[in-house]
Biopython code that builds the backbone (N, CA, C, O; Angstrom):
import numpy as np
from Bio.PDB.StructureBuilder import StructureBuilder

atoms = [
    (1, "UNK", "N", (128.233, 75.380, 82.310)),
    (1, "UNK", "CA", (127.394, 75.515, 83.466)),
    (1, "UNK", "C", (127.134, 74.126, 84.041)),
    (1, "UNK", "O", (126.649, 73.238, 83.339)),
    (2, "UNK", "N", (127.450, 73.947, 85.289)),
    (2, "UNK", "CA", (127.271, 72.663, 85.953)),
    (2, "UNK", "C", (125.959, 72.691, 86.716)),
    (2, "UNK", "O", (125.758, 73.541, 87.584)),
    (3, "UNK", "N", (125.078, 71.777, 86.400)),
    (3, "UNK", "CA", (123.787, 71.733, 87.070)),
    (3, "UNK", "C", (123.864, 70.877, 88.326)),
    (3, "UNK", "O", (123.351, 71.261, 89.377)),
    (4, "UNK", "N", (124.489, 69.743, 88.222)),
    (4, "UNK", "CA", (124.614, 68.845, 89.361)),
    (4, "UNK", "C", (126.081, 68.730, 89.747)),
    (4, "UNK", "O", (126.956, 68.644, 88.885)),
    (5, "UNK", "N", (126.335, 68.730, 91.021)),
    (5, "UNK", "CA", (127.703, 68.507, 91.466)),
    (5, "UNK", "C", (127.779, 67.138, 92.127)),
    (5, "UNK", "O", (126.847, 66.702, 92.803)),
    (6, "UNK", "N", (128.881, 66.489, 91.920)),
    (6, "UNK", "CA", (129.058, 65.148, 92.442)),
    (6, "UNK", "C", (129.718, 65.235, 93.810)),
    (6, "UNK", "O", (130.739, 65.904, 93.967)),
    (7, "UNK", "N", (129.144, 64.564, 94.795)),
    (7, "UNK", "CA", (129.707, 64.522, 96.131)),
    (7, "UNK", "C", (129.977, 63.064, 96.474)),
    (7, "UNK", "O", (129.047, 62.266, 96.594)),
    (8, "UNK", "N", (131.253, 62.717, 96.633)),
    (8, "UNK", "CA", (131.552, 61.339, 97.024)),
    (8, "UNK", "C", (130.907, 60.994, 98.366)),
    (8, "UNK", "O", (130.653, 61.871, 99.192)),
    (9, "UNK", "N", (130.654, 59.730, 98.562)),
    (9, "UNK", "CA", (129.934, 59.305, 99.758)),
    (9, "UNK", "C", (130.676, 59.650, 101.040)),
    (9, "UNK", "O", (130.039, 59.954, 102.049)),
    (10, "UNK", "N", (132.008, 59.610, 101.028)),
    (10, "UNK", "CA", (132.731, 59.936, 102.262)),
    (10, "UNK", "C", (132.584, 61.411, 102.622)),
    (10, "UNK", "O", (132.557, 61.748, 103.806)),
    (11, "UNK", "N", (132.488, 62.308, 101.619)),
    (11, "UNK", "CA", (132.245, 63.719, 101.913)),
    (11, "UNK", "C", (130.837, 63.912, 102.478)),
    (11, "UNK", "O", (130.638, 64.706, 103.397)),
    (12, "UNK", "N", (129.891, 63.205, 101.942)),
    (12, "UNK", "CA", (128.519, 63.271, 102.427)),
    (12, "UNK", "C", (128.444, 62.812, 103.887)),
    (12, "UNK", "O", (127.786, 63.453, 104.707)),
    (13, "UNK", "N", (129.112, 61.713, 104.206)),
    (13, "UNK", "CA", (129.109, 61.180, 105.572)),
    (13, "UNK", "C", (129.813, 62.149, 106.516)),
    (13, "UNK", "O", (129.361, 62.344, 107.644)),
    (14, "UNK", "N", (130.913, 62.760, 106.074)),
    (14, "UNK", "CA", (131.617, 63.727, 106.922)),
    (14, "UNK", "C", (130.767, 64.961, 107.180)),
    (14, "UNK", "O", (130.796, 65.499, 108.287)),
    (15, "UNK", "N", (130.022, 65.417, 106.202)),
    (15, "UNK", "CA", (129.148, 66.568, 106.410)),
    (15, "UNK", "C", (128.060, 66.238, 107.428)),
    (15, "UNK", "O", (127.720, 67.072, 108.267)),
    (16, "UNK", "N", (127.520, 65.042, 107.360)),
    (16, "UNK", "CA", (126.498, 64.642, 108.319)),
    (16, "UNK", "C", (127.094, 64.562, 109.716)),
    (16, "UNK", "O", (126.474, 65.013, 110.680)),
    (17, "UNK", "N", (128.287, 63.995, 109.836)),
    (17, "UNK", "CA", (128.932, 63.884, 111.148)),
    (17, "UNK", "C", (129.228, 65.249, 111.749)),
    (17, "UNK", "O", (129.075, 65.438, 112.956)),
    (18, "UNK", "N", (129.643, 66.182, 110.941)),
    (18, "UNK", "CA", (129.990, 67.518, 111.430)),
    (18, "UNK", "C", (128.779, 68.446, 111.510)),
    (18, "UNK", "O", (128.907, 69.602, 111.914)),
    (19, "UNK", "N", (127.620, 67.949, 111.133)),
    (19, "UNK", "CA", (126.371, 68.707, 111.157)),
    (19, "UNK", "C", (126.428, 69.929, 110.235)),
    (19, "UNK", "O", (125.770, 70.935, 110.499)),
    (20, "UNK", "N", (127.196, 69.847, 109.177)),
    (20, "UNK", "CA", (127.224, 70.913, 108.191)),
    (20, "UNK", "C", (126.193, 70.689, 107.106)),
    (20, "UNK", "O", (125.833, 71.618, 106.383)),
    (21, "UNK", "N", (125.724, 69.476, 106.991)),
    (21, "UNK", "CA", (124.790, 69.150, 105.912)),
    (21, "UNK", "C", (123.456, 69.864, 106.099)),
    (21, "UNK", "O", (122.863, 70.328, 105.125)),
    (22, "UNK", "N", (122.981, 69.957, 107.329)),
    (22, "UNK", "CA", (121.690, 70.601, 107.589)),
    (22, "UNK", "C", (121.730, 72.078, 107.235)),
    (22, "UNK", "O", (120.759, 72.612, 106.699)),
    (23, "UNK", "N", (122.832, 72.741, 107.527)),
    (23, "UNK", "CA", (122.903, 74.159, 107.200)),
    (23, "UNK", "C", (123.064, 74.382, 105.699)),
    (23, "UNK", "O", (122.618, 75.406, 105.181)),
    (24, "UNK", "N", (123.691, 73.443, 104.993)),
    (24, "UNK", "CA", (123.846, 73.579, 103.546)),
    (24, "UNK", "C", (122.540, 73.376, 102.793)),
    (24, "UNK", "O", (122.382, 73.883, 101.683)),
    (25, "UNK", "N", (121.605, 72.642, 103.378)),
    (25, "UNK", "CA", (120.342, 72.374, 102.692)),
    (25, "UNK", "C", (119.505, 73.632, 102.517)),
    (25, "UNK", "O", (118.846, 73.797, 101.490)),
    (26, "UNK", "N", (119.521, 74.510, 103.494)),
    (26, "UNK", "CA", (118.611, 75.646, 103.485)),
    (26, "UNK", "C", (119.293, 76.953, 103.141)),
    (26, "UNK", "O", (118.739, 78.015, 103.423)),
    (27, "UNK", "N", (120.445, 76.919, 102.559)),
    (27, "UNK", "CA", (121.112, 78.166, 102.216)),
    (27, "UNK", "C", (120.387, 78.908, 101.102)),
    (27, "UNK", "O", (120.485, 80.132, 101.018)),
    (28, "UNK", "N", (119.667, 78.198, 100.249)),
    (28, "UNK", "CA", (118.952, 78.882, 99.173)),
    (28, "UNK", "C", (117.708, 79.590, 99.684)),
    (28, "UNK", "O", (117.236, 80.527, 99.040)),
    (29, "UNK", "N", (117.161, 79.171, 100.826)),
    (29, "UNK", "CA", (115.945, 79.788, 101.350)),
    (29, "UNK", "C", (116.239, 81.035, 102.151)),
    (29, "UNK", "O", (115.378, 81.909, 102.250)),
    (30, "UNK", "N", (117.407, 81.151, 102.720)),
    (30, "UNK", "CA", (117.726, 82.272, 103.589)),
    (30, "UNK", "C", (117.650, 83.627, 102.888)),
    (30, "UNK", "O", (117.062, 84.547, 103.457)),
    (31, "UNK", "N", (118.207, 83.807, 101.689)),
    (31, "UNK", "CA", (118.111, 85.119, 101.056)),
    (31, "UNK", "C", (116.683, 85.540, 100.752)),
    (31, "UNK", "O", (116.368, 86.727, 100.836)),
    (32, "UNK", "N", (115.821, 84.614, 100.407)),
    (32, "UNK", "CA", (114.433, 84.953, 100.109)),
    (32, "UNK", "C", (113.743, 85.483, 101.362)),
    (32, "UNK", "O", (112.989, 86.454, 101.292)),
    (33, "UNK", "N", (113.993, 84.863, 102.490)),
    (33, "UNK", "CA", (113.369, 85.310, 103.726)),
    (33, "UNK", "C", (113.966, 86.619, 104.217)),
    (33, "UNK", "O", (113.254, 87.447, 104.784)),
    (34, "UNK", "N", (115.250, 86.815, 104.010)),
    (34, "UNK", "CA", (115.900, 88.038, 104.472)),
    (34, "UNK", "C", (115.558, 89.239, 103.610)),
    (34, "UNK", "O", (115.460, 90.355, 104.121)),
    (35, "UNK", "N", (115.374, 89.035, 102.320)),
    (35, "UNK", "CA", (115.100, 90.162, 101.442)),
    (35, "UNK", "C", (113.642, 90.567, 101.431)),
    (35, "UNK", "O", (113.319, 91.651, 100.947)),
    (36, "UNK", "N", (112.757, 89.745, 101.940)),
    (36, "UNK", "CA", (111.356, 90.109, 102.023)),
    (36, "UNK", "C", (110.525, 89.752, 100.828)),
    (36, "UNK", "O", (109.351, 90.116, 100.778)),
    (37, "UNK", "N", (111.081, 89.050, 99.852)),
    (37, "UNK", "CA", (110.296, 88.708, 98.675)),
    (37, "UNK", "C", (109.173, 87.743, 99.003)),
    (37, "UNK", "O", (108.219, 87.623, 98.235)),
    (38, "UNK", "N", (109.267, 87.066, 100.111)),
    (38, "UNK", "CA", (108.207, 86.154, 100.538)),
    (38, "UNK", "C", (107.459, 86.695, 101.755)),
    (38, "UNK", "O", (106.234, 86.591, 101.824)),
    (39, "UNK", "N", (108.173, 87.261, 102.698)),
    (39, "UNK", "CA", (107.544, 87.645, 103.966)),
    (39, "UNK", "C", (106.663, 88.895, 103.852)),
    (39, "UNK", "O", (105.639, 88.978, 104.531)),
    (40, "UNK", "N", (107.029, 89.854, 103.026)),
    (40, "UNK", "CA", (106.201, 91.065, 102.895)),
    (40, "UNK", "C", (104.872, 90.758, 102.207)),
    (40, "UNK", "O", (103.836, 91.182, 102.718)),
    (41, "UNK", "N", (104.840, 90.046, 101.079)),
    (41, "UNK", "CA", (103.538, 89.690, 100.508)),
    (41, "UNK", "C", (102.718, 88.777, 101.425)),
    (41, "UNK", "O", (101.494, 88.897, 101.481)),
    (42, "UNK", "N", (103.381, 87.873, 102.140)),
    (42, "UNK", "CA", (102.665, 87.010, 103.079)),
    (42, "UNK", "C", (102.043, 87.828, 104.200)),
    (42, "UNK", "O", (100.910, 87.565, 104.603)),
    (43, "UNK", "N", (102.766, 88.812, 104.705)),
    (43, "UNK", "CA", (102.226, 89.697, 105.735)),
    (43, "UNK", "C", (101.028, 90.465, 105.197)),
    (43, "UNK", "O", (100.025, 90.618, 105.895)),
    (44, "UNK", "N", (101.123, 90.946, 103.968)),
    (44, "UNK", "CA", (100.008, 91.693, 103.371)),
    (44, "UNK", "C", (98.781, 90.810, 103.195)),
    (44, "UNK", "O", (97.662, 91.243, 103.469)),
    (45, "UNK", "N", (98.977, 89.592, 102.748)),
    (45, "UNK", "CA", (97.841, 88.678, 102.554)),
    (45, "UNK", "C", (97.194, 88.325, 103.888)),
    (45, "UNK", "O", (95.968, 88.321, 104.001)),
    (46, "UNK", "N", (98.002, 88.030, 104.890)),
    (46, "UNK", "CA", (97.444, 87.697, 106.204)),
    (46, "UNK", "C", (96.720, 88.889, 106.830)),
    (46, "UNK", "O", (95.672, 88.719, 107.453)),
    (47, "UNK", "N", (97.266, 90.081, 106.669)),
    (47, "UNK", "CA", (96.596, 91.275, 107.189)),
    (47, "UNK", "C", (95.307, 91.552, 106.441)),
    (47, "UNK", "O", (94.328, 91.989, 107.046)),
    (48, "UNK", "N", (95.282, 91.310, 105.143)),
    (48, "UNK", "CA", (94.061, 91.509, 104.355)),
    (48, "UNK", "C", (92.982, 90.521, 104.766)),
    (48, "UNK", "O", (91.808, 90.883, 104.846)),
    (49, "UNK", "N", (93.365, 89.282, 105.025)),
    (49, "UNK", "CA", (92.396, 88.284, 105.505)),
    (49, "UNK", "C", (91.875, 88.680, 106.881)),
    (49, "UNK", "O", (90.672, 88.617, 107.136)),
    (50, "UNK", "N", (92.775, 89.086, 107.761)),
    (50, "UNK", "CA", (92.366, 89.537, 109.092)),
    (50, "UNK", "C", (91.434, 90.734, 108.998)),
    (50, "UNK", "O", (90.440, 90.809, 109.720)),
    (51, "UNK", "N", (91.747, 91.661, 108.120)),
    (51, "UNK", "CA", (90.905, 92.830, 107.924)),
    (51, "UNK", "C", (89.510, 92.446, 107.457)),
    (51, "UNK", "O", (88.519, 92.983, 107.951)),
    (52, "UNK", "N", (89.427, 91.523, 106.513)),
    (52, "UNK", "CA", (88.121, 91.068, 106.030)),
    (52, "UNK", "C", (87.306, 90.394, 107.119)),
    (52, "UNK", "O", (86.102, 90.625, 107.230)),
    (53, "UNK", "N", (87.955, 89.562, 107.921)),
    (53, "UNK", "CA", (87.246, 88.873, 109.011)),
    (53, "UNK", "C", (86.750, 89.871, 110.044)),
    (53, "UNK", "O", (85.613, 89.774, 110.506)),
    (54, "UNK", "N", (87.588, 90.826, 110.408)),
    (54, "UNK", "CA", (87.184, 91.815, 111.416)),
    (54, "UNK", "C", (86.058, 92.698, 110.889)),
    (54, "UNK", "O", (85.099, 92.973, 111.610)),
    (55, "UNK", "N", (86.163, 93.138, 109.654)),
    (55, "UNK", "CA", (85.113, 94.007, 109.109)),
    (55, "UNK", "C", (83.781, 93.283, 108.982)),
    (55, "UNK", "O", (82.733, 93.864, 109.261)),
    (56, "UNK", "N", (83.810, 92.042, 108.570)),
    (56, "UNK", "CA", (82.565, 91.308, 108.340)),
    (56, "UNK", "C", (81.993, 90.713, 109.621)),
    (56, "UNK", "O", (80.795, 90.839, 109.875)),
    (57, "UNK", "N", (82.832, 90.064, 110.436)),
    (57, "UNK", "CA", (82.318, 89.333, 111.594)),
    (57, "UNK", "C", (82.230, 90.181, 112.849)),
    (57, "UNK", "O", (81.292, 90.030, 113.631)),
    (58, "UNK", "N", (83.180, 91.061, 113.051)),
    (58, "UNK", "CA", (83.202, 91.834, 114.299)),
    (58, "UNK", "C", (82.459, 93.162, 114.148)),
    (58, "UNK", "O", (81.610, 93.497, 114.973)),
    (59, "UNK", "N", (82.776, 93.906, 113.107)),
    (59, "UNK", "CA", (82.155, 95.220, 112.924)),
    (59, "UNK", "C", (80.852, 95.166, 112.142)),
    (59, "UNK", "O", (80.164, 96.180, 112.027)),
    (60, "UNK", "N", (80.503, 94.015, 111.606)),
    (60, "UNK", "CA", (79.228, 93.764, 110.926)),
    (60, "UNK", "C", (78.939, 94.770, 109.806)),
    (60, "UNK", "O", (77.892, 95.417, 109.785)),
    (61, "UNK", "N", (79.882, 94.882, 108.891)),
    (61, "UNK", "CA", (79.677, 95.750, 107.726)),
    (61, "UNK", "C", (78.570, 95.175, 106.853)),
    (61, "UNK", "O", (78.474, 93.956, 106.713)),
    (62, "UNK", "N", (77.724, 96.033, 106.259)),
    (62, "UNK", "CA", (76.743, 95.543, 105.283)),
    (62, "UNK", "C", (77.468, 94.995, 104.044)),
    (62, "UNK", "O", (78.606, 95.373, 103.768)),
    (63, "UNK", "N", (76.814, 94.126, 103.321)),
    (63, "UNK", "CA", (77.445, 93.426, 102.196)),
    (63, "UNK", "C", (77.964, 94.385, 101.127)),
    (63, "UNK", "O", (79.076, 94.207, 100.631)),
    (64, "UNK", "N", (77.174, 95.401, 100.765)),
    (64, "UNK", "CA", (77.590, 96.334, 99.716)),
    (64, "UNK", "C", (78.802, 97.148, 100.161)),
    (64, "UNK", "O", (79.756, 97.325, 99.403)),
    (65, "UNK", "N", (78.753, 97.633, 101.381)),
    (65, "UNK", "CA", (79.860, 98.428, 101.897)),
    (65, "UNK", "C", (81.108, 97.564, 102.081)),
    (65, "UNK", "O", (82.222, 98.021, 101.822)),
    (66, "UNK", "N", (80.930, 96.330, 102.520)),
    (66, "UNK", "CA", (82.055, 95.423, 102.712)),
    (66, "UNK", "C", (82.749, 95.116, 101.393)),
    (66, "UNK", "O", (83.977, 95.118, 101.321)),
    (67, "UNK", "N", (81.963, 94.851, 100.344)),
    (67, "UNK", "CA", (82.530, 94.524, 99.044)),
    (67, "UNK", "C", (83.324, 95.686, 98.469)),
    (67, "UNK", "O", (84.447, 95.500, 98.000)),
    (68, "UNK", "N", (82.753, 96.874, 98.500)),
    (68, "UNK", "CA", (83.467, 98.029, 97.946)),
    (68, "UNK", "C", (84.706, 98.373, 98.773)),
    (68, "UNK", "O", (85.730, 98.771, 98.218)),
    (69, "UNK", "N", (84.619, 98.224, 100.080)),
    (69, "UNK", "CA", (85.785, 98.497, 100.928)),
    (69, "UNK", "C", (86.884, 97.479, 100.678)),
    (69, "UNK", "O", (88.057, 97.847, 100.607)),
    (70, "UNK", "N", (86.534, 96.214, 100.543)),
    (70, "UNK", "CA", (87.552, 95.184, 100.326)),
    (70, "UNK", "C", (88.231, 95.338, 98.967)),
    (70, "UNK", "O", (89.427, 95.073, 98.848)),
    (71, "UNK", "N", (87.493, 95.761, 97.941)),
    (71, "UNK", "CA", (88.116, 96.012, 96.640)),
    (71, "UNK", "C", (89.145, 97.131, 96.773)),
    (71, "UNK", "O", (90.247, 97.031, 96.233)),
    (72, "UNK", "N", (88.793, 98.186, 97.483)),
    (72, "UNK", "CA", (89.721, 99.291, 97.709)),
    (72, "UNK", "C", (90.948, 98.822, 98.492)),
    (72, "UNK", "O", (92.073, 99.198, 98.163)),
    (73, "UNK", "N", (90.740, 98.015, 99.508)),
    (73, "UNK", "CA", (91.862, 97.544, 100.330)),
    (73, "UNK", "C", (92.741, 96.557, 99.572)),
    (73, "UNK", "O", (93.957, 96.555, 99.758)),
    (74, "UNK", "N", (92.161, 95.730, 98.734)),
    (74, "UNK", "CA", (92.965, 94.806, 97.920)),
    (74, "UNK", "C", (93.865, 95.589, 96.976)),
    (74, "UNK", "O", (95.037, 95.251, 96.814)),
    (75, "UNK", "N", (93.333, 96.622, 96.358)),
    (75, "UNK", "CA", (94.141, 97.456, 95.465)),
    (75, "UNK", "C", (95.248, 98.153, 96.255)),
    (75, "UNK", "O", (96.382, 98.243, 95.782)),
    (76, "UNK", "N", (94.935, 98.638, 97.432)),
    (76, "UNK", "CA", (95.930, 99.316, 98.276)),
    (76, "UNK", "C", (97.050, 98.364, 98.680)),
    (76, "UNK", "O", (98.227, 98.714, 98.587)),
    (77, "UNK", "N", (96.697, 97.177, 99.124)),
    (77, "UNK", "CA", (97.712, 96.210, 99.554)),
    (77, "UNK", "C", (98.540, 95.713, 98.361)),
    (77, "UNK", "O", (99.740, 95.476, 98.499)),
    (78, "UNK", "N", (97.913, 95.556, 97.211)),
    (78, "UNK", "CA", (98.669, 95.167, 96.018)),
    (78, "UNK", "C", (99.657, 96.263, 95.623)),
    (78, "UNK", "O", (100.772, 95.964, 95.197)),
    (79, "UNK", "N", (99.260, 97.521, 95.761)),
    (79, "UNK", "CA", (100.180, 98.626, 95.473)),
    (79, "UNK", "C", (101.358, 98.605, 96.441)),
    (79, "UNK", "O", (102.487, 98.896, 96.046)),
    (80, "UNK", "N", (101.109, 98.268, 97.690)),
    (80, "UNK", "CA", (102.210, 98.165, 98.656)),
    (80, "UNK", "C", (103.158, 97.027, 98.296)),
    (80, "UNK", "O", (104.377, 97.176, 98.387)),
    (81, "UNK", "N", (102.602, 95.901, 97.892)),
    (81, "UNK", "CA", (103.444, 94.756, 97.527)),
    (81, "UNK", "C", (104.284, 95.081, 96.292)),
    (81, "UNK", "O", (105.470, 94.755, 96.242)),
    (82, "UNK", "N", (103.674, 95.717, 95.305)),
    (82, "UNK", "CA", (104.390, 96.031, 94.068)),
    (82, "UNK", "C", (105.461, 97.100, 94.301)),
    (82, "UNK", "O", (106.509, 97.073, 93.657)),
    (83, "UNK", "N", (105.209, 98.026, 95.202)),
    (83, "UNK", "CA", (106.181, 99.100, 95.430)),
    (83, "UNK", "C", (107.293, 98.708, 96.393)),
    (83, "UNK", "O", (108.189, 99.513, 96.648)),
    (84, "UNK", "N", (107.259, 97.492, 96.934)),
    (84, "UNK", "CA", (108.327, 97.037, 97.821)),
    (84, "UNK", "C", (109.630, 96.941, 97.040)),
    (84, "UNK", "O", (109.690, 96.245, 96.027)),
    (85, "UNK", "N", (110.680, 97.634, 97.499)),
    (85, "UNK", "CA", (111.942, 97.618, 96.743)),
    (85, "UNK", "C", (112.670, 96.291, 96.896)),
    (85, "UNK", "O", (112.970, 95.873, 98.014)),
    (86, "UNK", "N", (112.955, 95.631, 95.790)),
    (86, "UNK", "CA", (113.645, 94.343, 95.828)),
    (86, "UNK", "C", (115.154, 94.474, 95.684)),
    (86, "UNK", "O", (115.889, 93.568, 96.077)),
    (87, "UNK", "N", (115.621, 95.566, 95.138)),
    (87, "UNK", "CA", (117.049, 95.731, 94.927)),
    (87, "UNK", "C", (117.783, 96.048, 96.221)),
    (87, "UNK", "O", (117.175, 96.362, 97.244)),
    (88, "UNK", "N", (119.074, 95.960, 96.151)),
    (88, "UNK", "CA", (119.910, 96.270, 97.302)),
    (88, "UNK", "C", (120.031, 97.784, 97.456)),
    (88, "UNK", "O", (120.155, 98.510, 96.469)),
    (89, "UNK", "N", (119.993, 98.238, 98.670)),
    (89, "UNK", "CA", (120.201, 99.645, 98.960)),
    (89, "UNK", "C", (121.378, 99.779, 99.906)),
    (89, "UNK", "O", (121.710, 98.847, 100.639)),
    (90, "UNK", "N", (121.987, 100.912, 99.884)),
    (90, "UNK", "CA", (123.151, 101.127, 100.743)),
    (90, "UNK", "C", (122.752, 101.642, 102.114)),
    (90, "UNK", "O", (123.489, 101.457, 103.082)),
    (91, "UNK", "N", (121.611, 102.277, 102.208)),
    (91, "UNK", "CA", (121.216, 102.875, 103.485)),
    (91, "UNK", "C", (120.624, 101.866, 104.452)),
    (91, "UNK", "O", (120.856, 101.972, 105.656)),
    (92, "UNK", "N", (119.870, 100.893, 103.968)),
    (92, "UNK", "CA", (119.208, 99.918, 104.830)),
    (92, "UNK", "C", (119.584, 98.508, 104.413)),
    (92, "UNK", "O", (119.719, 98.200, 103.229)),
    (93, "UNK", "N", (119.747, 97.670, 105.408)),
    (93, "UNK", "CA", (119.974, 96.263, 105.076)),
    (93, "UNK", "C", (118.651, 95.635, 104.655)),
    (93, "UNK", "O", (117.582, 96.195, 104.896)),
    (94, "UNK", "N", (118.733, 94.492, 104.036)),
    (94, "UNK", "CA", (117.524, 93.844, 103.527)),
    (94, "UNK", "C", (116.585, 93.446, 104.649)),
    (94, "UNK", "O", (115.370, 93.583, 104.504)),
    (95, "UNK", "N", (117.109, 92.960, 105.759)),
    (95, "UNK", "CA", (116.233, 92.553, 106.863)),
    (95, "UNK", "C", (115.572, 93.755, 107.525)),
    (95, "UNK", "O", (114.422, 93.660, 107.955)),
    (96, "UNK", "N", (116.277, 94.892, 107.618)),
    (96, "UNK", "CA", (115.666, 96.099, 108.174)),
    (96, "UNK", "C", (114.549, 96.613, 107.273)),
    (96, "UNK", "O", (113.487, 97.014, 107.751)),
    (97, "UNK", "N", (114.799, 96.598, 105.962)),
    (97, "UNK", "CA", (113.784, 97.051, 105.013)),
    (97, "UNK", "C", (112.547, 96.164, 105.075)),
    (97, "UNK", "O", (111.421, 96.658, 105.004)),
    (98, "UNK", "N", (112.752, 94.850, 105.208)),
    (98, "UNK", "CA", (111.630, 93.921, 105.329)),
    (98, "UNK", "C", (110.830, 94.195, 106.588)),
    (98, "UNK", "O", (109.600, 94.190, 106.560)),
    (99, "UNK", "N", (111.520, 94.434, 107.687)),
    (99, "UNK", "CA", (110.836, 94.718, 108.958)),
    (99, "UNK", "C", (110.043, 96.019, 108.883)),
    (99, "UNK", "O", (108.936, 96.105, 109.413)),
    (100, "UNK", "N", (110.603, 97.021, 108.231)),
    (100, "UNK", "CA", (109.908, 98.309, 108.101)),
    (100, "UNK", "C", (108.642, 98.149, 107.264)),
    (100, "UNK", "O", (107.585, 98.656, 107.642)),
    (101, "UNK", "N", (108.737, 97.451, 106.134)),
    (101, "UNK", "CA", (107.564, 97.290, 105.272)),
    (101, "UNK", "C", (106.503, 96.413, 105.923)),
    (101, "UNK", "O", (105.311, 96.706, 105.826)),
    (102, "UNK", "N", (106.924, 95.344, 106.581)),
    (102, "UNK", "CA", (105.950, 94.472, 107.239)),
    (102, "UNK", "C", (105.255, 95.213, 108.378)),
    (102, "UNK", "O", (104.045, 95.076, 108.557)),
    (103, "UNK", "N", (106.006, 95.994, 109.145)),
    (103, "UNK", "CA", (105.369, 96.746, 110.228)),
    (103, "UNK", "C", (104.472, 97.855, 109.680)),
    (103, "UNK", "O", (103.451, 98.173, 110.291)),
    (104, "UNK", "N", (104.831, 98.445, 108.547)),
    (104, "UNK", "CA", (103.958, 99.454, 107.930)),
    (104, "UNK", "C", (102.644, 98.835, 107.480)),
    (104, "UNK", "O", (101.589, 99.453, 107.623)),
    (105, "UNK", "N", (102.693, 97.628, 106.940)),
    (105, "UNK", "CA", (101.472, 96.937, 106.514)),
    (105, "UNK", "C", (100.603, 96.602, 107.724)),
    (105, "UNK", "O", (99.382, 96.748, 107.672)),
    (106, "UNK", "N", (101.223, 96.158, 108.804)),
    (106, "UNK", "CA", (100.472, 95.831, 110.025)),
    (106, "UNK", "C", (99.856, 97.088, 110.616)),
    (106, "UNK", "O", (98.699, 97.067, 111.035)),
    (107, "UNK", "N", (100.608, 98.185, 110.660)),
    (107, "UNK", "CA", (100.067, 99.442, 111.181)),
    (107, "UNK", "C", (98.938, 99.982, 110.303)),
    (107, "UNK", "O", (97.969, 100.539, 110.818)),
    (108, "UNK", "N", (99.055, 99.823, 108.986)),
    (108, "UNK", "CA", (97.980, 100.228, 108.082)),
    (108, "UNK", "C", (96.712, 99.431, 108.368)),
    (108, "UNK", "O", (95.614, 99.988, 108.393)),
    (109, "UNK", "N", (96.866, 98.139, 108.580)),
    (109, "UNK", "CA", (95.710, 97.289, 108.887)),
    (109, "UNK", "C", (95.054, 97.709, 110.192)),
    (109, "UNK", "O", (93.831, 97.823, 110.269)),
    (110, "UNK", "N", (95.859, 97.937, 111.209)),
    (110, "UNK", "CA", (95.306, 98.368, 112.500)),
    (110, "UNK", "C", (94.646, 99.745, 112.385)),
    (110, "UNK", "O", (93.633, 100.005, 113.035)),
    (111, "UNK", "N", (95.215, 100.620, 111.565)),
    (111, "UNK", "CA", (94.605, 101.936, 111.349)),
    (111, "UNK", "C", (93.264, 101.839, 110.634)),
    (111, "UNK", "O", (92.326, 102.559, 110.978)),
    (112, "UNK", "N", (93.164, 100.966, 109.651)),
    (112, "UNK", "CA", (91.892, 100.781, 108.940)),
    (112, "UNK", "C", (90.843, 100.212, 109.884)),
    (112, "UNK", "O", (89.694, 100.654, 109.876)),
    (113, "UNK", "N", (91.229, 99.239, 110.693)),
    (113, "UNK", "CA", (90.286, 98.658, 111.653)),
    (113, "UNK", "C", (89.822, 99.701, 112.659)),
    (113, "UNK", "O", (88.638, 99.768, 112.990)),
    (114, "UNK", "N", (90.754, 100.514, 113.143)),
    (114, "UNK", "CA", (90.406, 101.553, 114.109)),
    (114, "UNK", "C", (89.486, 102.592, 113.492)),
    (114, "UNK", "O", (88.494, 102.983, 114.108)),
    (115, "UNK", "N", (89.799, 103.043, 112.285)),
    (115, "UNK", "CA", (88.959, 104.043, 111.625)),
    (115, "UNK", "C", (87.576, 103.478, 111.307)),
    (115, "UNK", "O", (86.581, 104.199, 111.380)),
    (116, "UNK", "N", (87.508, 102.212, 110.962)),
    (116, "UNK", "CA", (86.211, 101.597, 110.666)),
    (116, "UNK", "C", (85.391, 101.400, 111.935)),
    (116, "UNK", "O", (84.165, 101.491, 111.896)),
    (117, "UNK", "N", (86.044, 101.132, 113.047)),
    (117, "UNK", "CA", (85.336, 100.939, 114.312)),
    (117, "UNK", "C", (84.792, 102.260, 114.848)),
    (117, "UNK", "O", (83.745, 102.283, 115.494)),
    (118, "UNK", "N", (85.486, 103.341, 114.589)),
    (118, "UNK", "CA", (85.047, 104.655, 115.073)),
    (118, "UNK", "C", (83.831, 105.135, 114.310)),
    (118, "UNK", "O", (82.962, 105.787, 114.888)),
    (119, "UNK", "N", (83.747, 104.824, 113.012)),
    (119, "UNK", "CA", (82.602, 105.268, 112.212)),
    (119, "UNK", "C", (81.347, 104.673, 112.680)),
    (119, "UNK", "O", (80.288, 104.944, 112.114)),
]
sb = StructureBuilder()
sb.init_structure("model")
sb.init_model(0)
sb.init_chain("A")
sb.init_seg("    ")
for serial, (resi, resn, name, xyz) in enumerate(atoms, 1):
    if name == "N":
        sb.init_residue(resn, " ", resi, " ")
    sb.init_atom(name, np.array(xyz, "f"), 0.0, 1.0, " ", f" {name:<3s}", serial, name[0])
structure = sb.get_structure()
């Protein structure tokens, strides 16, 4: 198993001249972003923070009700993150699956805000 690969200086200079070096640097990050292992949990965390701010600052939930609701929502969002399929599927591409899950999390957040505002 080779951990480090040796690149002679002339190959390094040629990659920089041809602008291939910049694309080679970030090839390891692309699969993580496309498969959703980073973007779906990030979407869930940002939606949970937004939900907490809206419930507390805009809708003025009482402290007891806010705490119990947020515990329920944290468990719900964690269940969504854990149930996100990481393996490859034949029916959907990884980017489509990520978009579907992220939009489902956003729609869930908007639905909770709407239902809380109506009460």
